[in-house]
DRENRO-638280 format. One record per residue (C-alpha): x, y, z; residue number from 1. Coordinates in Angstrom, 3 decimals. Example, Ala and Ser with C-alpha at 12.3 -4.5 7.8 and 13.67 -1.06 7.14 Angstrom:
SITE        c1        c2        c3    k
SITE    12.300    -4.500     7.800    1
SITE    13.670    -1.060     7.140    2
This chain:
SITE        c1        c2        c3    k
SITE    19.476    10.904     6.912    1
SITE    22.784     9.149     6.307    2
SITE    23.541     6.468     3.726    3
SITE    23.410     3.919     6.567    4
SITE    19.792     4.951     7.195    5
SITE    18.940     4.398     3.524    6
SITE    20.518     0.941     3.681    7
SITE    17.834    -0.134     6.162    8
SITE    15.193     0.245     3.432    9
SITE    17.142    -2.262     1.328   10
SITE    17.597    -4.656     4.253   11
SITE    13.997    -4.504     5.449   12
SITE    12.296    -4.865     2.050   13
SITE    14.679    -7.216     0.219   14
SITE    15.105    -9.716     3.056   15
SITE    11.594   -11.172     2.593   16
SITE    12.305   -11.562    -1.132   17
SITE    15.318   -13.753    -0.351   18
SITE    13.451   -15.732     2.299   19
SITE    10.490   -16.354    -0.007   20
SITE    12.772   -17.488    -2.828   21
SITE    14.366   -19.969    -0.429   22
SITE    10.934   -21.084     0.767   23
SITE     9.711   -21.876    -2.746   24
SITE    12.949   -23.474    -3.933   25
SITE    13.779   -25.477    -0.809   26
SITE    10.356   -26.066     0.789   27
SITE    11.697   -26.795     4.260   28
SITE    11.650   -24.317     7.154   29
SITE    12.029   -21.191     5.039   30
SITE     8.301   -20.598     4.697   31
SITE     8.025   -20.334     8.476   32
SITE    11.084   -18.069     8.565   33
SITE     9.613   -15.777     5.889   34
SITE     6.272   -15.568     7.699   35
SITE     7.997   -14.971    11.024   36
SITE    10.121   -12.214     9.513   37
SITE     7.202   -10.206     8.080   38
SITE     5.195   -10.547    11.291   39
SITE     7.077   -11.169    14.533   40
SITE    10.548    -9.955    13.540   41
SITE     9.266    -6.647    12.136   42
SITE     7.210    -6.108    15.300   43
SITE    10.243    -6.872    17.469   44
SITE    12.440    -4.468    15.505   45
SITE     9.803    -1.749    15.834   46
SITE     9.882    -2.207    19.587   47
SITE    13.600    -1.454    19.571   48
SITE    12.725     2.047    18.306   49
SITE    11.091     4.236    17.369   50
SITE    14.015     5.251    15.249   51
SITE    12.150     7.464    12.826   52
SITE    14.776     9.289    10.778   53
SITE    14.141    12.709     9.240   54
SITE    13.492    13.028     5.538   55
SITE    16.440    13.069     3.175   56
SITE    17.094    15.662     0.523   57
SITE    20.426    14.512    -0.898   58
SITE    20.303    13.383    -4.516   59
SITE    22.289    10.261    -3.678   60
SITE    19.525     9.143    -1.304   61
SITE    16.895     9.746    -3.963   62
SITE    18.850     7.708    -6.532   63
SITE    19.242     4.852    -4.062   64
SITE    15.525     4.984    -3.290   65
SITE    14.644     4.813    -6.980   66
SITE    17.032     1.900    -7.521   67
SITE    15.354     0.028    -4.670   68
SITE    11.867     0.721    -6.052   69
SITE    12.744    -0.548    -9.521   70
SITE    14.525    -3.591    -8.077   71
SITE    11.547    -4.533    -5.901   72
SITE     9.152    -4.146    -8.820   73
SITE    11.270    -6.307   -11.126   74
SITE    11.612    -8.984    -8.436   75
SITE     7.865    -8.945    -7.739   76
SITE     6.942   -10.706   -11.002   77
SITE     9.272   -13.758   -10.866   78
SITE     8.560   -14.116    -7.142   79
SITE     4.806   -14.140    -7.740   80
SITE     5.168   -16.572   -10.665   81
SITE     7.402   -18.891    -8.638   82
SITE     4.966   -18.798    -5.737   83
SITE     1.973   -19.629    -7.933   84
SITE     3.894   -22.448    -9.642   85
SITE     5.018   -24.057    -6.383   86
SITE     1.813   -23.538    -4.399   87
SITE    -0.395   -24.528    -7.328   88
SITE     1.484   -27.786    -7.929   89
SITE     2.061   -28.813    -4.295   90
SITE    -0.506   -30.414    -1.958   91
SITE    -1.327   -28.090     0.960   92
SITE     1.028   -28.535     3.916   93
SITE     1.743   -26.347     6.892   94
SITE     5.019   -25.129     5.366   95
SITE     3.423   -24.260     2.022   96
SITE     0.553   -22.495     3.793   97
SITE     3.137   -20.460     5.721   98
SITE     4.901   -19.626     2.446   99
SITE     1.624   -18.560     0.831  100
SITE     0.699   -16.331     3.771  101
SITE     4.155   -14.775     3.706  102
SITE     3.912   -14.118    -0.034  103
SITE     0.491   -12.516     0.399  104
SITE     1.833   -10.295     3.176  105
SITE     4.798    -9.310     1.024  106
SITE     2.495    -8.386    -1.852  107
SITE     0.203    -6.372     0.411  108
SITE     2.835    -4.594     2.469  109
SITE     5.871    -4.259     0.185  110
SITE     4.731    -4.626    -3.435  111
SITE     1.681    -2.457    -2.793  112
SITE     3.749     0.270    -1.103  113
SITE     6.322     0.116    -3.864  114
SITE     3.747     0.280    -6.669  115
SITE     2.270     3.290    -4.895  116
SITE     5.718     4.890    -4.911  117
SITE     6.177     4.188    -8.615  118
SITE     2.828     5.549    -9.847  119
SITE     3.804     8.882    -8.274  120
SITE     7.209     8.929    -9.990  121
SITE     8.089    11.622   -12.505  122
SITE     9.410     9.134   -15.088  123
SITE     6.802     7.565   -17.382  124
SITE     8.460     4.138   -17.373  125
SITE     8.536     4.089   -13.583  126
SITE     4.812     4.847   -13.519  127
SITE     4.156     2.075   -16.036  128
SITE     6.125    -0.334   -13.876  129
SITE     3.934     0.600   -10.904  130
SITE     0.807     0.048   -13.033  131
SITE     2.122    -3.384   -14.034  132
SITE     2.625    -4.357   -10.384  133
SITE    -0.890    -3.237    -9.467  134
SITE    -2.357    -5.033   -12.503  135
SITE    -0.581    -8.242   -11.469  136
SITE    -2.567    -8.018    -8.224  137
SITE    -5.827    -7.380   -10.158  138
SITE    -5.917    -3.824    -8.805  139
SITE    -4.738    -1.825   -11.798  140
SITE    -7.512     0.770   -11.479  141
SITE    -5.796     2.031    -8.322  142
SITE    -3.222     3.704   -10.580  143
SITE    -6.002     6.045   -11.771  144
SITE    -8.268     6.232    -8.724  145
SITE    -5.466     6.997    -6.277  146
SITE    -4.011    10.169    -7.879  147
SITE    -7.179    11.415    -9.599  148
SITE    -9.734    10.765    -6.846  149
SITE    -8.110     9.945    -3.526  150
SITE    -5.569    12.766    -3.583  151
SITE    -8.165    15.274    -4.729  152
SITE   -11.021    14.345    -2.386  153
SITE    -9.213    12.713     0.557  154
SITE   -10.899    13.088     3.963  155
SITE   -14.193    14.076     2.348  156
SITE   -17.438    12.342     1.387  157
SITE   -16.345    12.322    -2.265  158
SITE   -13.444     9.962    -1.598  159
SITE   -14.520     6.304    -1.394  160
SITE   -11.177     5.396     0.197  161
SITE   -11.549     7.674     3.233  162
SITE   -13.325     5.803     6.029  163
SITE   -16.163     7.662     7.709  164
SITE   -16.282     8.145    11.495  165
SITE   -17.692     4.987    13.058  166
SITE   -17.528     2.976     9.801  167
SITE   -16.264    -0.586    10.247  168
SITE   -13.754    -2.112     7.871  169
SITE   -16.145    -4.758     6.550  170
SITE   -18.585    -2.051     5.487  171
SITE   -15.794     0.150     4.169  172
SITE   -13.976    -2.439     2.027  173
SITE   -16.649    -3.194    -0.642  174
SITE   -17.668     0.470    -0.770  175
SITE   -14.044     1.528    -1.290  176
SITE   -13.267    -1.155    -3.907  177
SITE   -16.343    -0.514    -6.043  178
SITE   -16.289     3.234    -5.453  179
SITE   -12.640     3.629    -6.404  180
SITE   -13.107     1.549    -9.560  181
SITE   -16.083     3.625   -10.696  182
SITE   -14.755     7.029    -9.646  183
SITE   -11.346     6.285   -11.156  184
SITE   -12.984     5.286   -14.432  185
SITE   -15.067     8.452   -14.436  186
SITE   -12.088    10.683   -13.631  187
SITE    -9.849     9.018   -16.207  188
SITE   -12.531     9.278   -18.908  189
SITE   -13.095    12.954   -18.092  190
SITE    -9.372    13.643   -18.246  191
SITE    -9.091    12.038   -21.669  192
SITE   -12.071    14.071   -22.870  193
SITE   -10.248    17.265   -21.870  194
SITE    -7.178    16.223   -23.829  195
SITE    -7.675    17.150   -27.469  196
SITE    -4.899    14.814   -28.610  197
SITE    -5.286    11.861   -26.256  198
SITE    -3.282     8.957   -27.639  199
SITE    -3.591     5.232   -27.072  200
SITE    -6.379     3.216   -25.541  201
SITE    -8.187     4.023   -22.328  202
SITE    -5.982     3.174   -19.289  203
SITE    -8.687     0.856   -17.926  204
SITE    -8.254    -1.301   -21.027  205
SITE    -4.622    -1.707   -20.053  206
SITE    -5.514    -2.535   -16.445  207
SITE    -7.952    -5.224   -17.541  208
SITE    -5.504    -6.605   -20.112  209
SITE    -2.803    -6.811   -17.446  210
SITE    -5.138    -8.646   -15.119  211
SITE    -6.113   -11.113   -17.846  212
SITE    -2.425   -11.673   -18.609  213
SITE    -1.746   -12.410   -14.942  214
SITE    -4.652   -14.853   -14.734  215
SITE    -3.572   -16.570   -17.960  216
SITE    -0.011   -16.882   -16.669  217
SITE    -1.266   -18.466   -13.448  218
SITE    -3.241   -21.011   -15.482  219
SITE    -0.212   -21.822   -17.645  220
SITE     1.962   -22.285   -14.548  221
SITE    -0.348   -24.532   -12.535  222
SITE    -3.729   -24.936   -14.214  223
SITE    -6.919   -24.065   -12.368  224
SITE    -5.195   -24.717    -9.055  225
SITE    -2.724   -22.002    -9.974  226
SITE    -5.593   -19.643   -10.810  227
SITE    -7.165   -20.354    -7.406  228
SITE    -3.845   -19.699    -5.645  229
SITE    -3.288   -16.515    -7.624  230
SITE    -6.795   -15.209    -6.895  231
SITE    -6.299   -15.937    -3.195  232
SITE    -2.998   -14.030    -3.175  233
SITE    -4.474   -11.097    -5.100  234
SITE    -7.498   -10.825    -2.802  235
SITE    -5.226   -11.041     0.247  236
SITE    -3.012    -8.264    -1.126  237
SITE    -6.005    -6.092    -2.039  238
SITE    -7.430    -6.505     1.457  239
SITE    -4.177    -5.191     2.911  240
SITE    -4.229    -2.215     0.558  241
SITE    -7.780    -1.407     1.626  242
SITE    -6.805    -1.854     5.269  243
SITE    -4.011     0.696     4.788  244
SITE    -6.442     3.215     3.319  245
SITE    -8.936     2.486     6.083  246
SITE    -6.419     2.926     8.889  247
SITE    -4.611     5.953     7.458  248
SITE    -7.719     8.133     7.056  249
SITE   -10.217     6.702     9.537  250
SITE   -12.562     9.293    10.994  251
SITE   -10.637    12.362     9.792  252
SITE   -12.562    14.982     7.818  253
SITE   -11.759    18.231     6.043  254
SITE   -13.888    21.143     7.195  255
SITE   -16.066    22.944     4.650  256
SITE   -15.300    26.594     3.991  257
SITE   -17.925    29.340     3.624  258
SITE   -18.160    28.673    -0.130  259
SITE   -19.005    25.023     0.529  260
SITE   -15.650    23.680    -0.678  261
SITE   -13.458    21.595     1.633  262
SITE   -10.412    23.155     3.239  263
SITE    -6.994    22.340     1.750  264
SITE    -5.509    18.991     2.740  265
SITE    -3.394    19.391     5.866  266
SITE    -1.136    17.259     8.055  267
SITE    -4.102    16.508    10.368  268
SITE    -6.027    14.622     7.652  269
SITE    -3.979    11.394     7.717  270
SITE    -2.847     8.966    10.402  271
SITE     0.884     8.279    10.647  272
SITE     3.169     5.860    12.475  273
SITE     6.719     6.622    13.669  274
SITE     7.845     3.007    14.047  275
SITE    11.054     2.691    12.088  276
SITE    11.372    -0.885    10.840  277
SITE     7.846    -1.393     9.538  278
SITE     8.247     2.002     7.838  279
SITE    11.465     0.776     6.212  280
SITE     9.712    -2.421     5.095  281
SITE     6.856    -0.420     3.538  282
SITE     9.034     2.365     2.079  283
SITE     7.750     4.995     4.505  284
SITE     4.090     4.376     3.679  285
SITE     3.178     5.181     7.326  286
SITE     4.380     8.775     6.770  287
SITE     1.100     9.492     5.103  288
SITE     0.466    13.148     5.925  289
SITE     3.633    14.320     4.210  290
SITE     2.850    12.144     1.202  291
SITE    -0.507    13.889     0.770  292
SITE     1.138    17.272     1.189  293
SITE     3.843    16.384    -1.357  294
SITE     2.598    13.506    -3.576  295
SITE     5.690    13.576    -5.803  296
SITE     8.154    13.455    -2.914  297
SITE    10.263    10.276    -2.981  298
SITE     9.879     7.947     0.001  299
SITE    13.325     8.710     1.534  300
SITE    12.314    12.395     1.666  301
SITE     9.042    11.956     3.545  302
SITE     8.967    13.764     6.881  303
SITE     7.275    13.077    10.182  304
SITE     6.080    15.664    12.713  305
SITE     4.323    14.231    15.820  306
SITE     3.261    17.743    16.835  307
SITE     1.029    18.398    13.820  308
SITE     0.316    14.916    12.429  309
SITE    -2.072    12.382    14.032  310
SITE    -0.087     9.379    15.261  311
SITE    -1.271     5.793    15.481  312
SITE    -0.699     4.121    18.858  313
SITE     0.875     1.041    17.240  314
SITE     2.717     0.257    13.969  315
SITE     0.597     0.303    10.818  316
SITE     0.554    -3.521    10.344  317
SITE    -0.651    -3.969    13.938  318
SITE    -3.354    -1.339    13.505  319
SITE    -4.475    -3.063    10.290  320
SITE    -4.881    -6.313    12.231  321
SITE    -6.843    -4.516    14.964  322
SITE    -9.133    -3.000    12.316  323
SITE   -10.338    -6.532    11.559  324
SITE   -12.029    -6.520    14.990  325
SITE   -14.328    -3.450    14.774  326
SITE   -15.320    -3.183    18.478  327
SITE   -11.685    -3.068    19.599  328
SITE   -10.770    -0.761    16.725  329
SITE   -13.496     1.732    17.588  330
SITE   -12.619     1.659    21.280  331
SITE    -9.022     2.614    20.399  332
SITE    -9.539     4.980    17.485  333
SITE   -12.863     6.770    17.909  334
SITE   -11.680     8.996    20.800  335
SITE    -8.479     9.842    18.905  336
SITE   -10.345    10.663    15.684  337
SITE   -12.870    12.784    17.590  338
SITE   -10.017    14.740    19.198  339
SITE    -8.495    15.618    15.829  340
SITE   -11.893    16.556    14.392  341
SITE   -12.527    18.907    17.336  342
SITE    -9.082    20.387    16.878  343
SITE    -9.795    20.996    13.187  344
SITE   -13.145    22.634    13.975  345
SITE   -11.486    25.028    16.425  346
SITE    -8.956    26.337    13.921  347
């Protein structure tokens, strides 16, 4: 990967920030432009590829990736506040609705992917920044449930965020949300019990405090209308996060060994997408198999191998939209998931 390849991550993920800022400050056509960018333009750019670059190992690439992650996180908070202030104090119009949809998509596709990157970082302050982003979307518990439950039990019955074969999204979503909250709380409490010198309050206290701070800020910015707008944005972003989990593990299962324990996590336990521009927008989130194999690997380093990793037939955002229509989703994905399960059983 060259420096020019790394630049595309900056272009893809920071462009919607600029467009959304213009939309909220100008309130003319920019809301439509921002919505069109995150949807139609990204799809069009993906069709020019796939231009999936190999993973990078150069330290300069890793530094640039970290700079982008921190920048996106720091921009997330004023952008969200500005959006709540404008949308909460403006009567609904088609342009403001477009701006709100674009902001929700940005939170779900970019801020979520970036927070995910940060909670896996080696630096404590980077992890705390990721927690703050998740808490601002009322999903702080994901910072515990994701590394302590999902990464341990992925593609097994013990992971609430791994969709079962034949399970529709609307059945999966409440099970995953409630299950991840409870299992994350249990895992975090158990971890603190094992630590003889655990300091500070329980992490879930911090997640709830962050969520209350976000709700209070929304009320201060635009009253109860601002709270309603903020809740709508948070729910929209959470739905996209759950859609990503649903799509990226649908129907894939780890085989049980003779001792009853599941096999180690392999490249065939996650769905991936090679489409280059949506991957750049989401900081390589569609390279999910390599992330599970190397959770601490920075997003510019993540690798893609179509020979050993299950590939989605369309970009991740498109597959997430298809998942909202279960009959079509199952017609597309059930045969593919069954193939990879048979392949795993024959190993």
